[in-house]
N, C-alpha and C positions, 0 to 999 in steps of 0.2 A: 335375131334368133327366131327360128321357125319352130312351131310346135306341131306335133303329130300325135295320133292316138294309136293304141294297140290294145288287143284283148288279152287278158291273162285269166287264169283260174283264180278263184277266191283264195285258194291255198297259197298262191304265189304273190299276193299283195304284200307290200312292205310299208312300214311307217314312213310317212312323207309322200307317198304316192297320191296323186290327185285323181279322184274317181269322177267320171263323167256319167251321171245317172240318166235313166230314160227321161226323167222330168225333174225339174228343180235345179238349184245351183250346183256347181262343182264343189266337191268337198275333199279336204286333205285328210288322209288317214293318220290318226294319232295313237291308235292301239290296234294290234292284230294278234290274235291267239287262237288256239284250238281248245275246244271244250266238249266234254261229254263222252259217254261210252260209245255212242255212234257219233264220231266227231263232226262238229260243225265249226265254221270259222266265225269268230266273234270280232267285229270291227267297230271301232268308235271313230267318229269324225270330228274335226275341228269345228267349233261353233255350236256343237250340240252336246254340252256337258252331261255325262252320266247316261246318255242314251246309247244303247248297243244295238247293232244290226247283226242278225245271224244269217249266214249263207251256207249252202252245201259246199263241200270241198271243191267240186268240179264246176261250180257256177261261173260262167264267163262274165268278166267285168271289164268295162272299157276304162282305160287310164290314159292320161296325158304323158308324153315323153318328149324330151328335147331331140332335135336333129343331131346335136353335138354328142349325145350319149352313145357309147359304144354298143353295138348290137350284142344281144345275149348269145345268139347262135350264129356263128360265122359259117358261111358256106365254103366248102372245100372245092378246090379246082378239080375238074374231072379230066 
């Protein structure tokens, strides 16, 4: 099984995604929600109980994905 990475906006993270940070170990997302009047994304990671990280909605985040996973957007023939 090969692994590859792709970039998603913080708003599009899902529980179970593995985030590849700029520094430090990779972390699995265990909670993802919106919070506040000017919404931010609140994310908690496996192995860091009770600690939350806040991201702007459109912040790009690098995640791991399987080669076997179906693509989110399929290109149409022209």
